[in-house]
PADOTI-246969 format. One line per field, with one value per residue (C-alpha): residue in one letter; x, y, z; chain. Coordinates in pm, 1 decimal, m for minus. Example, Ala and Ser with C-alpha at 12.3 -4.5 7.8 and 13.67 -1.06 7.14 Angstrom:
BEGIN
type a:s $
east 1230.0:1367.0 $
north m450.0:m106.0 $
up 780.0:714.0 $
mol A:A $
// end
This chain:
BEGIN
type x:x:x:x:x:x:x:x:x:x:x:x:x:x:x:x:x:x:x:x:x:x:x:x:x:x:x:x:x:x:x:x:x:x:x:x:x:x:x:x:x:x:x:x:x:x:x:x:x:x:x:x:x:x:x:x:x:x:x:x:x:x:x:x:x:x:x:x:x:x:x:x:x:x:x:x:x:x:x:x:x:x:x:x:x:x:x:x:x:x:x:x:x:x:x:x:x:x:x:x:x:x:x:x:x:x:x:x:x:x:x:x:x:x:x:x:x:x:x:x:x:x:x:x:x:x:x:x:x:x:x:x:x:x:x:x:x:x:x:x:x:x:x:x:x:x:x:x:x:x:x:x:x:x:x:x:x:x:x:x:x:x:x:x:x:x:x:x:x:x:x:x:x:x:x:x:x:x:x:x:x:x:x:x:x:x:x:x:x:x:x:x:x:x:x:x:x:x:x:x:x:x:x:x:x:x:x:x:x:x:x:x:x:x:x:x:x:x:x:x:x:x:x:x:x:x:x:x:x:x:x:x:x:x:x:x:x:x:x:x:x:x:x:x:x:x:x:x:x:x:x:x:x:x:x:x:x:x:x:x:x:x:x:x:x:x:x:x:x:x:x:x:x:x:x:x:x:x:x:x:x:x:x:x:x:x:x:x:x:x:x:x:x:x:x:x:x:x:x:x:x:x:x:x:x:x:x:x:x:x:x:x:x:x:x:x:x:x:x:x:x:x:x:x:x:x:x:x:x:x:x:x:x:x:x:x:x:x:x:x:x:x:x:x:x:x:x:x:x:x:x:x:x:x:x:x:x:x:x:x:x:x:x:x:x:x:x:x:x:x:x:x:x:x:x:x:x:x:x:x:x:x:x:x:x:x:x:x:x:x:x:x:x:x:x:x:x:x:x:x:x:x:x:x:x:x:x:x:x:x:x:x:x:x:x:x:x:x:x:x:x:x:x:x:x:x:x:x:x:x:x:x:x:x:x:x:x:x:x:x:x:x:x:x:x:x:x:x:x:x:x:x:x:x:x:x:x:x:x:x:x:x:x $
east m2578.5:m2812.0:m3048.6:m2782.6:m2856.0:m2575.8:m2460.3:m2490.7:m2451.4:m2101.1:m1979.9:m2065.7:m1907.7:m1579.5:m1594.1:m1645.6:m1347.3:m1118.5:m1241.0:m1153.0:m821.0:m1030.8:m1142.1:m788.3:m669.3:m931.6:m863.6:m472.0:m472.4:m683.4:m622.2:m290.7:m518.5:m665.4:m372.3:m146.7:m226.9:m66.7:205.0:359.3:409.6:525.8:805.4:856.1:801.0:527.6:741.4:932.4:771.6:999.6:973.6:559.7:594.6:766.5:502.7:250.2:400.8:586.9:298.1:274.5:599.9:508.7:201.7:447.5:663.1:349.8:232.8:552.0:590.4:207.9:326.5:588.5:473.0:93.6:114.2:341.3:171.7:m178.6:m366.9:m471.5:m132.6:m42.4:m366.4:m279.1:56.6:m119.3:m311.2:m19.2:166.3:m150.2:m133.1:246.9:200.6:m108.8:72.1:417.6:304.9:88.2:391.4:674.8:858.5:1099.7:1006.6:1244.1:1044.7:723.2:798.2:915.7:612.1:394.4:600.5:524.7:143.5:172.8:323.0:42.4:m210.8:m14.3:m62.5:m458.2:m524.6:m405.8:m510.1:m844.0:m1080.0:m823.2:m940.1:m1320.5:m1308.6:m1183.0:m1419.8:m1775.2:m1978.8:m2011.1:m2351.1:m2283.4:m1869.8:m1931.8:m2140.5:m1897.0:m1572.9:m1755.6:m1780.3:m1415.7:m1465.1:m1750.1:m1517.0:m1257.5:m1509.6:m1628.1:m1244.9:m1236.2:m1548.4:m1440.1:m1087.3:m1244.9:m1530.8:m1257.6:m1059.1:m1327.4:m1442.5:m1092.3:m929.1:m1078.4:m1187.3:m893.2:m956.9:m906.5:m644.5:m433.4:m72.9:150.6:299.6:m57.2:m135.6:175.9:101.3:m229.1:m409.9:m443.7:m61.0:59.9:m190.1:m481.7:m334.1:m132.7:m512.1:m603.1:m367.4:m421.7:m801.5:m661.0:m548.2:m923.9:m1036.3:m684.7:m663.3:m1009.6:m908.6:m593.5:m773.0:m1061.5:m841.2:m763.8:m1086.9:m1129.5:m1087.0:m769.6:m871.6:m969.2:m811.5:m503.8:m571.3:m633.2:m338.3:m131.2:m291.1:m512.0:m817.0:m976.5:m963.9:m1095.3:m1413.7:m1526.8:m1468.8:m1688.9:m1921.5:m1959.0:m2006.6:m2271.3:m2325.8:m2170.5:m2292.0:m2153.0:m1822.1:m1823.3:m1869.2:m1648.3:m1376.7:m1374.0:m1374.1:m1085.7:m868.5:m923.9:m835.2:m517.5:m428.4:m77.3:33.5:381.2:335.7:605.2:511.1:776.8:706.9:860.4:588.3:296.3:459.9:346.0:125.5:m176.9:m131.7:29.4:m310.2:m483.5:m190.9:m210.1:m585.0:m527.2:m251.6:m413.8:m763.4:m528.2:m356.4:m651.3:m860.8:m598.8:m554.6:m936.2:m840.7:m1079.8:m836.8:m688.2:m983.3:m938.5:m543.0:m586.0:m923.1:m804.3:m625.3:m906.6:m1181.1:m964.1:m945.2:m1334.7:m1357.7:m1387.7:m1259.4:m1096.5:m1406.5:m1615.9:m1347.1:m1364.3:m1733.0:m1721.9:m1471.7:m1717.6:m1994.5:m1749.7:m1691.2:m2088.9:m2170.1:m1894.5:m2032.1:m2391.1:m2311.3:m2076.1:m2411.9:m2555.7:m2250.8:m2332.6:m2640.5:m2586.2:m2259.1:m2412.9:m2682.8:m2587.4:m2256.9:m1838.9:m1818.1:m2118.9:m2051.8:m1683.1:m1817.2:m2046.3:m1743.0:m1511.1:m1772.9:m1927.5:m1638.0:m1468.1:m1824.6:m1792.4:m1427.1:m1494.8:m1756.9:m1530.6:m1245.0:m1485.0:m1593.1:m1233.0:m1158.5:m1433.5:m1377.2:m1758.2:m1671.0:m1889.7:m2180.7:m2131.4:m1790.5:m1887.1:m2172.2:m1968.8:m1723.8:m1977.4:m2100.3:m1748.2:m1742.7:m2067.2:m2005.2:m1658.3:m1792.7:m2072.9:m1829.6:m1462.6:m1396.7:m1533.5:m1525.5:m1180.5:m1108.9:m1363.3:m1240.8:m875.7:m923.6:m1143.2:m969.4:m635.6:m591.2:m598.3:m255.2:m101.0:m352.7:m134.1:153.9:m54.6:m272.5:36.9:153.5:m210.6:m176.3:216.1:53.1:m219.1:4.3:261.4:m4.7:m157.4:190.7:241.7:m79.1:m1.6:331.3:223.1:m100.5:91.0:313.1:26.0:m174.8:84.5:143.9:m201.7:m411.3:m676.2:m890.7:m611.6:m564.5:m901.6:m943.7:m620.5:m767.9:m1085.9:m865.1:m744.4:m1089.3:m1157.6:m846.1:m964.8:m1316.3:m1179.5:m932.8:m1218.9:m1444.7:m1176.7:m1067.7:m1261.5:m1503.3:m1820.4:m1743.2:m2065.2:m2201.4:m1899.8:m1703.9:m1326.0:m1240.3:m1491.2:m1320.1:m1005.8:m1088.5:m1226.4:m958.0:m677.2:m624.0 $
north 800.6:631.3:930.1:1071.9:1076.6:954.5:1057.9:690.3:794.6:954.0:671.5:412.0:599.1:645.8:287.9:138.9:337.7:220.7:m128.4:m139.1:m236.3:m556.1:m587.8:m555.2:m803.2:m1059.9:m1043.3:m1044.4:m1330.4:m1543.6:m1432.4:m1623.3:m1982.2:m1944.4:m1789.6:m2053.6:m2384.8:m2134.9:m1927.7:m2237.8:m2370.3:m1990.0:m1984.6:m2376.5:m2427.9:m2724.0:m2979.8:m2783.8:m2810.0:m2565.4:m2287.4:m2350.5:m2303.0:m1968.5:m1852.3:m1890.4:m1828.8:m1502.9:m1264.5:m1410.5:m1330.2:m945.3:m988.5:m1021.2:m748.0:m506.4:m606.3:m515.8:m200.9:m102.5:m159.8:53.8:329.3:340.5:542.1:759.8:862.7:787.1:549.5:727.4:804.3:429.0:313.1:524.0:376.6:61.4:146.6:234.0:m70.3:m250.7:m94.4:m151.6:m506.1:m593.3:m407.5:m564.5:m935.2:m915.8:m743.2:m952.6:m1263.1:m1320.8:m1521.1:m1367.2:m1014.6:m1206.8:m1317.7:m936.1:m789.5:m1070.1:m971.6:m588.4:m704.5:m909.4:m587.8:m373.8:m664.4:m663.1:m300.7:m287.3:m628.8:m438.2:m99.9:m85.8:m279.3:m64.6:274.0:169.4:72.5:401.9:598.1:406.4:477.9:159.3:46.5:m37.5:m89.6:m445.4:m393.9:m143.1:m328.1:m642.1:m423.1:m541.9:m869.5:m854.1:m675.4:m919.4:m1197.7:m963.1:m919.8:m1316.6:m1395.7:m1122.2:m1288.3:m1623.6:m1494.9:m1321.0:m1617.0:m1826.5:m1580.2:m1459.3:m1829.2:m2022.3:m2371.0:m2628.0:m2961.2:m3247.9:m3376.8:m3086.3:m3148.2:m2906.9:m2795.4:m2731.9:m2507.9:m2313.9:m2232.7:m2122.6:m1805.6:m1855.5:m1935.4:m1665.2:m1384.3:m1510.6:m1523.5:m1197.1:m1000.1:m1220.3:m995.7:m680.7:m677.8:m564.0:m215.1:m77.6:m122.3:m56.4:285.3:337.6:297.2:533.4:840.6:784.9:750.8:1093.4:1211.3:1018.9:1173.5:1076.4:836.2:1087.2:869.2:900.5:1275.4:1293.3:1133.5:1362.8:1640.6:1803.8:1905.3:2082.7:1818.0:1567.5:1763.6:1862.1:1490.5:1338.9:1625.9:1514.4:1158.5:1211.2:1595.7:1819.3:1596.1:1275.6:1507.2:1616.7:1282.8:1049.7:1325.7:1344.5:981.7:935.5:1233.6:1046.6:698.6:855.1:1048.9:976.7:808.8:938.4:949.6:717.3:328.1:61.9:m300.2:m376.5:m150.5:m423.5:m692.1:m466.3:m717.2:m520.9:m564.5:m864.0:m1099.8:m884.0:m912.7:m1288.6:m1305.1:m1099.8:m1323.4:m1633.0:m1568.3:m1394.8:m1725.5:m1959.4:m1780.6:m1892.0:m2264.5:m2320.3:m2470.8:m2277.2:m2108.4:m2436.3:m2468.7:m2097.7:m2180.5:m2545.4:m2590.7:m2788.9:m3018.2:m3065.6:m3095.8:m3315.4:m3566.1:m3498.4:m3691.5:m3368.9:m3281.6:m2992.1:m2770.2:m2913.9:m2759.1:m2394.3:m2408.3:m2497.4:m2275.1:m2005.8:m2160.1:m2148.0:m1801.0:m1717.6:m1898.2:m1726.4:m1395.7:m1479.6:m1601.5:m1297.1:m1102.5:m1271.3:m1184.6:m859.3:m825.4:m1058.8:m937.6:m668.8:m842.4:m1219.7:m1067.3:m1169.4:m1385.3:m1630.6:m1609.5:m1724.9:m2021.2:m2118.1:m2083.1:m2279.3:m2596.8:m2581.5:m2601.5:m2899.7:m3100.3:m3039.0:m3152.0:m3454.6:m3551.6:m3444.2:m3654.5:m3954.6:m3892.3:m3867.6:m4203.0:m4406.2:m4310.8:m4080.4:m3825.7:m3624.2:m3374.2:m3495.3:m3349.1:m2999.6:m2984.6:m3042.2:m2776.8:m2521.0:m2591.0:m2535.8:m2191.9:m2068.2:m2152.7:m1971.5:m1655.0:m1592.8:m1657.3:m1659.0:m1478.8:m1145.6:m1157.1:m1190.9:m886.3:m711.6:m852.3:m763.1:m403.0:m339.0:m496.6:m319.0:m7.8:333.2:409.6:76.1:m16.0:30.6:m181.5:m450.1:m478.3:m532.7:m788.5:m979.2:m942.0:m1083.6:m1413.5:m1408.2:m1394.5:m1626.8:m1873.0:m1842.5:m1898.8:m2192.7:m2321.0:m2294.3:m2443.1:m2730.4:m2835.3:m3032.6:m3204.5:m3321.6:m3432.8:m3655.2:m3757.1:m3822.4:m3787.5:m3575.0:m3748.0:m3717.9:m3350.0:m3213.9:m3443.5:m3249.1:m2922.9:m3041.1:m3093.8:m2721.8:m2610.3:m2781.1:m2607.0:m2265.1:m2324.7:m2412.2:m2098.4:m1854.7:m2011.1:m1921.9:m1599.7:m1413.9:m1179.7:m994.5:m656.4:m574.7:m250.6:m152.2:192.7:124.0:309.9:93.4:m224.3:m114.1:m24.8:m404.3:m564.5:m408.5:m422.3 $
up 1724.9:1570.2:1486.9:1273.2:923.6:757.4:369.0:253.9:m111.8:m8.4:172.1:m78.8:m337.8:m184.6:m71.5:m395.6:m506.7:m274.6:m326.5:m699.6:m530.7:m413.1:m771.4:m926.9:m646.2:m745.4:m1104.1:m1098.0:m846.5:m1100.7:m1441.5:m1474.4:m1426.2:m1729.9:m1930.9:m1811.4:m1974.8:m2300.1:m2171.8:m2035.1:m2386.8:m2530.8:m2266.9:m2310.3:m1911.8:m1946.3:m1834.1:m1560.6:m1226.8:m1097.0:m1350.6:m1359.9:m979.9:m1007.9:m1275.3:m1027.2:m711.3:m806.7:m781.1:m410.6:m354.1:m466.1:m221.2:81.3:m19.3:m76.7:261.8:415.9:247.2:335.3:704.1:672.5:452.2:535.5:875.9:751.7:371.6:437.3:309.0:m36.6:m166.3:m139.8:m283.1:m606.0:m620.5:m566.7:m904.4:m1098.9:m1024.0:m1130.5:m1448.2:m1522.9:m1446.7:m1665.9:m1966.3:m1897.6:m1838.3:m2125.2:m2356.6:m2271.7:m2473.8:m2216.8:m1921.6:m1647.1:m1776.3:m1732.6:m1365.2:m1297.9:m1354.6:m1215.1:m884.8:m960.6:m998.8:m641.7:m463.1:m585.9:m472.9:m144.9:m92.2:m190.1:m3.4:332.0:233.4:61.4:360.1:643.5:448.6:435.9:823.7:905.0:678.9:772.2:1067.0:1308.0:1240.0:882.1:906.1:840.4:516.2:370.9:468.4:288.9:m30.2:m78.3:m72.0:m292.2:m578.1:m490.1:m582.9:m893.4:m1019.0:m967.3:m1183.6:m1431.9:m1460.3:m1538.1:m1766.9:m1925.5:m1967.4:m2100.2:m2353.5:m2497.3:m2534.7:m2852.5:m2823.5:m2775.5:m2909.3:m2695.9:m2974.9:m2955.9:m2907.9:m2709.2:m3048.9:m3146.4:m2873.8:m2884.3:m3270.4:m3216.4:m3139.3:m2793.2:m2751.7:m2932.1:m2863.7:m2643.9:m2292.8:m2373.7:m2403.6:m2068.8:m1873.4:m2124.6:m1996.3:m1670.4:m1807.2:m1793.0:m1434.4:m1315.1:m1493.3:m1357.5:m1034.7:m1073.7:m1201.5:m903.6:m628.2:m675.5:m614.5:m263.7:90.1:277.3:598.8:885.2:1132.7:978.8:937.3:1300.3:1396.7:1214.7:1354.6:1001.1:1235.0:993.4:728.8:954.7:1058.6:683.6:636.4:914.9:854.3:472.7:629.2:925.7:985.1:1232.5:1541.3:1419.1:1346.3:1710.6:1864.2:1626.2:1652.5:2020.6:2025.5:1790.2:1983.5:2324.4:2166.5:2086.5:2396.2:2584.4:2234.0:2066.2:1718.4:1594.3:1584.7:1550.4:1472.0:1854.5:2014.0:1866.3:2105.7:2382.4:2648.5:2557.9:2208.6:2155.7:2185.8:1954.0:1711.8:1755.1:1689.3:1364.8:1231.0:1305.9:1154.3:847.3:769.3:872.0:606.0:340.7:492.8:524.0:182.5:m64.1:m290.2:m395.4:m594.3:m731.5:m813.0:m907.4:m1083.0:m1353.2:m1102.1:m876.9:m1144.6:m1339.8:m1061.8:m1038.4:m1408.0:m1601.0:m1928.1:m2027.2:m2215.3:m1861.1:m1659.7:m1816.5:m1782.8:m1401.9:m1293.6:m1417.1:m1229.9:m904.5:m983.1:m980.6:m691.1:m530.3:m607.7:m512.2:m151.6:m114.7:m147.4:137.6:370.6:274.5:381.3:701.1:868.1:1034.8:1183.8:1227.3:1348.5:1292.4:1522.6:1413.6:1048.7:1156.6:1328.0:1111.8:794.2:983.5:1093.3:764.4:572.1:830.1:738.9:345.4:321.8:513.8:246.8:m26.5:78.0:130.7:m212.6:m363.7:m169.9:m314.4:m666.5:m670.5:m961.0:m1210.7:m1096.3:m696.4:m660.9:m831.0:m607.8:m320.5:m442.2:m475.3:m116.1:18.7:m182.9:m90.5:275.3:234.2:61.7:274.6:612.4:605.0:287.7:404.8:753.9:823.1:614.9:831.6:1151.2:1063.5:953.0:1284.9:1614.3:1560.9:1769.1:1578.6:1625.9:1537.5:1246.5:959.7:1106.3:1259.9:963.7:752.2:964.4:941.0:576.8:522.5:734.3:483.6:199.3:335.7:432.1:58.5:m89.1:116.5:40.4:m332.2:m320.9:m94.8:m288.0:m521.9:m299.8:m52.4:m353.1:m470.3:m129.8:25.9:m305.2:m317.4:m40.1:228.2:139.3:152.7:503.5:591.9:526.0:731.9:1037.4:986.8:1003.6:1291.5:1459.7:1333.4:1480.6:1843.9:1790.0:1699.1:1954.6:2209.0:2119.7:1902.5:2081.2:1858.2:1728.2:1527.2:1576.2:1818.0:1696.3:1590.6:1955.4:2157.3:2013.4:2098.7:2455.4:2484.1:2316.1:2421.0:2809.9 $
mol A:A:A:A:A:A:A:A:A:A:A:A:A:A:A:A:A:A:A:A:A:A:A:A:A:A:A:A:A:A:A:A:A:A:A:A:A:A:A:A:A:A:A:A:A:A:A:A:A:A:A:A:A:A:A:A:A:A:A:A:A:A:A:A:A:A:A:A:A:A:A:A:A:A:A:A:A:A:A:A:A:A:A:A:A:A:A:A:A:A:A:A:A:A:A:A:A:A:A:A:A:A:A:A:A:A:A:A:A:A:A:A:A:A:A:A:A:A:A:A:A:A:A:A:A:A:A:A:A:A:A:A:A:A:A:A:A:A:A:A:A:A:A:A:A:A:A:A:A:A:A:A:A:A:A:A:A:A:A:A:A:A:A:A:A:A:A:A:A:A:A:A:A:A:A:A:A:A:A:A:A:A:A:A:A:A:A:A:A:A:A:A:A:A:A:A:A:A:A:A:A:A:A:A:A:A:A:A:A:A:A:A:A:A:A:A:A:A:A:A:A:A:A:A:A:A:A:A:A:A:A:A:A:A:A:A:A:A:A:A:A:A:A:A:A:A:A:A:A:A:A:A:A:A:A:A:A:A:A:A:A:A:A:A:A:A:A:A:A:A:A:A:A:A:A:A:A:A:A:A:A:A:A:A:A:A:A:A:A:A:A:A:A:A:A:A:A:A:A:A:A:A:A:A:A:A:A:A:A:A:A:A:A:A:A:A:A:A:A:A:A:A:A:A:A:A:A:A:A:A:A:A:A:A:A:A:A:A:A:A:A:A:A:A:A:A:A:A:A:A:A:A:A:A:A:A:A:A:A:A:A:A:A:A:A:A:A:A:A:A:A:A:A:A:A:A:A:A:A:A:A:A:A:A:A:A:A:A:A:A:A:A:A:A:A:A:A:A:A:A:A:A:A:A:A:A:A:A:A:A:A:A:A:A:A:A:A:A:A:A:A:A:A:A:A:A:A:A:A:A:A:A:A:A:A:A:A:A:A:A:A:A:A:A:A:A:A:A:A:A:A:A:A:A:A:A:A:A:A:A:A:A:A $
// end
């Protein structure tokens, strides 16, 4: 297989198109943070924690619904058509969220965008994993995480550039009457229409997943796609491997099938790793950057700039992951990420506890983001996109993704409660303990999967 000359331009181009789902995932997920101070005044919810929570958490509920839908529909309708549908939902959500003057409609449009995130977060990495050759699969699936990070940074930059400067002396009434309070927050959401529309159009030009086509008996299309990827020899060998993995399998899969003895352990690994990626705590910094940096002694203007710095570090170290994941391997990077975050959170908690503020806290936050960006952030998506057997990949990925978004919702919902009960120090120490637990789980349960075909991974893990 190593003698095969792969069509890397073709693989890269269709991976990038699919990974636009990741970019929209990142943008849609983060843009609300920059708009938060302004739409809260517009909708008069700045003094209502309950309504604030709904505004921030509504998209996450949509993510759960989207992940469930992807599991129910992706093995029936394929990866491509559902990604096109996700692109449509992103576009609708961006237009509607920025246009509405009614808070209930704002929540509905955020849920619609969340459904798009749930679909894309499941299907984009799965599609790339199913189309990329084994020895370069980690790098190409990591492109999806790279575009998520680019989307996050794009949202942070857009928020920073669109928002007019807010003087420290501004009252809530001043913010409401300002351009930011009336129009700026709308443009932050509308900016998403450009990449969403591009994603929608370009998805019509990429092929369907060859493994999904093979499962549905479309031999000619499978061979044509595989030949375009790696030539005739690659197509023959890969298609034979795919057929072998599907022998003696019925066409229909339901979720109870996932609990069969040979599959249960793999499913548990995927579910736990997906939840751990969220409960490692980093996403608190993105969702509650204002609170995290305010507790570290920064003012409003500094906070907006610091948020851009965190996004830039996130991007740089995602590139590090891109070039190391197929060399160092998934397991090594996961162990490094869990252990590194546990250590950094211990120091961060101590800094908050002893009231050390300013640049020292900023540096610790950047170290944590760098550690996460080159390990848990991309590697979890790679692992859960490759450890499940061909037959159940759509359904199993959906269960893992539901676990991820449920964990994300609980993380987002509980941070203010934990922060109030334990303070910033106790909260980050708690996340450190969770990272130690994740380290132990990974060490005991996760085998190395780099350089192996999806069918080889299936034969090793499902016994």
